[in-house]
C-alpha positions, 0 to 999 in steps of 0.5 A: 288518355286521361278521362275528361272527368279527371280534368273536370275534377282538377278544375273544380278542386283547385284552391284558386278561383278558376273559370273559362271565358268565351274568346269574345269581347263580352267574355261569357262565363262558360264554367266556374270552379268551387273556389271562385264561387266561394270567394265571390259568394255566388252560385254556379247558376248565377254566373254560367252563361253570363258575361263576366262584366255583367256579373261583376260590373264596375262601380259607377259611383267609384271613380277609382274603380278601374278593375273592369277596364284593367281586366278587359285590357288583359283579355284583349291582349290575350286574344290579340297575342295568343299569349298568357297575360298576368295581372298583379294585385288589381283593385276590383270591387265586387257587388254584394247583396246585403241581407236587407236586399241592398247591393253594395260594392265590397273592396277586393284585390285580385291577382289573375292570369288569363291563358288562351286555350286553342282547339285542334285546328289552332283556333282560340276556343276559350280563355282560362282565367285563374285568380286569387283574392289577395285583399288581406295581403294587400291590406296588410302590406298597405298597413306595413307601408303606412306604419313605416311611413309614420315611423319615418315621419316620426324619425325625421320630426324628432330632434333625437339621435336614432341608432341601431345596434347588433344584439351584443352591441359590438356593432353600430349598424346605423346612426342618424346624428341630427347634427349632434353626432356624426352620422353612421350609414354603414356598420361601425365596429369601433363606435365605442372609441369613436363616440364615447370618452374613455372615462365613460367606457366602464359605466357604459359596459355595465349598463349594456351588460345589464340590459343584455342579461335582463333583456331590459331597456338600456338607459344611461346618461353619459358623455359623448363626442359631438359632431364638432369634436367637442364632448357633450352629454346625452341621454341614451335609451334603447329597446331590444327587438326579439324574434319569435323564440325570444332571442334579441336580434337588434337594439333600436335606440334614441339619444337626446342632447342634454348638454345644456341641461347638464350645464344648468344642473352644474350651475345649480349645484355650484349656486347651492354650494356658494349659498351654503358657503355664504350662509357659513360666512354670514354666520361667522361674520355675525358671530364675530361682533356678537362675541365682543358685544356679549363680553362687554355687556357682561363686563358692565354687569359684573364689575365696578367700572370707572369712567375710562373702562365704561367709555372704552367698553361702550366704544367696543359695543359701538364699533361692533354694532356699526360692523353688524349694521354694515353687513345688514346694509350690504345685504339689503343694498344688494337686494334693492339693486338686483331687484331694480329698486334703487333710483340714482340721483344723477348729476355731473360729477368731478371724477377726481373728487369721487376718487379722493372720497373713495380713497378717504373711506378705505384709508384706515384699512390701507394704513392698518395693512401698511399698503403703498397706494398710488393714485393717478387722477384723470385730467382736472375737470373730467366729469361723468354723469352719475350718483355721487354716493353710489360711485364712491361706493363702487370705487371704495368697494374695489379698493376695500377688496384689493386691500383685503386680499393683498398681504401687508406691505403690498402695493395698490394703484388707482388709475384712470384713462379715457378709452377709444369709445369715449369712456372713462375707465378707472382701474384698481390694481394690486399685487395681492393673492390674485385669482385663478381664471375660473374665479376671475370669470365669475368674480362679479357674481353674487357670493362669489369668493375664492376658497379660504381657510377656516379663519376667514381672515379676509372677511366679507360676504362676497357681496361687494363686487356683485354690488359694484357690477349692478351699480355700474350697469345702472350707470350704463357702464361695464366692469371687468376683472383679470388676473395673471393667476394666483399670487400675481395680483388682480386688476378691476376696471370700471368704465363709464360713458363720458357725457357731452363736453360741458361749458362749466363744471357743476359747483361742488356740494355743500359740506355736511356738518354735525348737527348742534346739540338738540334742545331738551324735548318731551319724547315718548318711546314706544317699543315692545322690546323692553331692553331696546326701549329702555336703552333708547330712553337712557340715551335720550335722557343723557342728552337732557330730554324728558322721556316716557316709555311704553311697551303697548300701543293702547297705553301709549295713547293714554300716555300721550294725552297726559304727557303731550310729547313733542316727539314720538319714537315708535316701533312698528311691530307692536302687539295689538295694534301696530305702529302704523295704526298707532301713528294714525291715532296719535295724529288724530289726538289734539295733544299729538297732532303736531308732534314729530313722529319717527318710526324706529324699526327693523323694516328697511325696504323701500315699500316699508318706508312708503307705508310708514310715511303714508301712515303719518310718520315724519321720519323713518329710522332703521334699527340699529339707529344712527344716533347722529341722525336722531339728534339732528331730527330732535334738534329740528323739532322746535314745537315747544321751547326748552324753557317750557319743558316741565 
């Protein structure tokens, strides 16, 4: 028989806490081993002979401390059944005395087994109670659970697709598609063919091979088949998971839906391309009239010309200046309309009269290209509420566009109907070059044009249709474009709401007549551009006016006191003091207080006009000036009779 000392040695040497308890409810500690003394920071003298529940009482201030109750229940079960009972990790804080003498409860977790010990007669002699402090393990497991909980919350909160890949990317182990991609709950060996379009396979394989070779983060933007079967774009990023040896055992990745961003980038690239195309067209369109103007100027300098050649040369210059002015006006018009700076002069308009006026404007181009034009008017007296000038501009732009893009001897047609929504719809049709569907879809966008040859034989800056759309929408209407394809003509439609029936038509506007030849006046021209000032003075002198020219504002003030001009044509961008300040000072001089002040400037925006008129100007002319309007203004200036001009 083994000696009792051997059992005592085994009891004390066990790495697990162990003690013997009396079989009574107060569980008196009969013996305790060294492992438990170390774990509880107690001495044998403090514990032996003391109730377990007195040595380790519950914390009365901790409502969650159920350790004593759990242990009592376990010991009661052992006494009642005579069978061992095991407790899992139980929270059982124990009192600890701090160096300052204060007693606090330290949170501990214990796993324990209580085993009944019977005597020779079968009586319960004691209860063997073994335990192990598993506080570190419990806290570690809790930290892992909390980490997993946070990861799951983050995964659920993010809009990104989450996926797992095998080390060699041959298997997609799991994918949560967030509605963007189809979910994969089981291992998918054919994910590449299912999710990635064939044209992106090569790029994807290269990026995967590089990430596997370097053990680096996989990152790539590529196309992907979405859950609805269509193709979109995703930005995918995956990190390698490595074991203790450094070997990759899995890839964890996230993918974002960047389809909208890619579409926006493509729109920006297209806008940039169209901007470059527009600048090239603008340079071409501006150089075209400059060439004959330059040639005409050189001709006037080098040759002794008769009156016929001079007249012809002047007509060339006038036509080309008019063309350049039109280009600049179009640019400014689009800018004003798109920024909402255009105010409509709305009135009831006879649609037939608007169509006739628009056709009249475009007729020279139609005749030059020998087009056949069919004009079908709405019923007489059909009215719309609108700005006459702007609606004529809309129809004229559409007709001009149709004439330009229809080969010679083509056919144009203008029709008008009333649709089911009580809108008047004007359709401009042609049998010209037509449009591809993608161009028809953006025909009314700014600078939108079809690809054309380098000679740009059709001309234009791509502004007309954008202006049409903006003006029609200002009238509460809509525009549309359709074409059966390239070479099959086009149809542009403008639909405007019809007003309530009117009892009487608005009387037609009075026709404008050319102003009479102005009477001779004293006119002062002030411009720091010498050529501009001299040519304007020559023009005025040819009309019989007496002209004084100055290029400096201060000298102009001195001249005004002596010359006493009846009209002053002032540039705004003058050196020293500008034209606005010069106008204010001229208004303050008794000699020019009543003179007509006309701003002759390149500043043509609405805010510029407001500043100019606020400075005391009577009129605002934009360079190059409309000479007809200038003569009309001078004709209305009657401060000094012609006979008094000296």
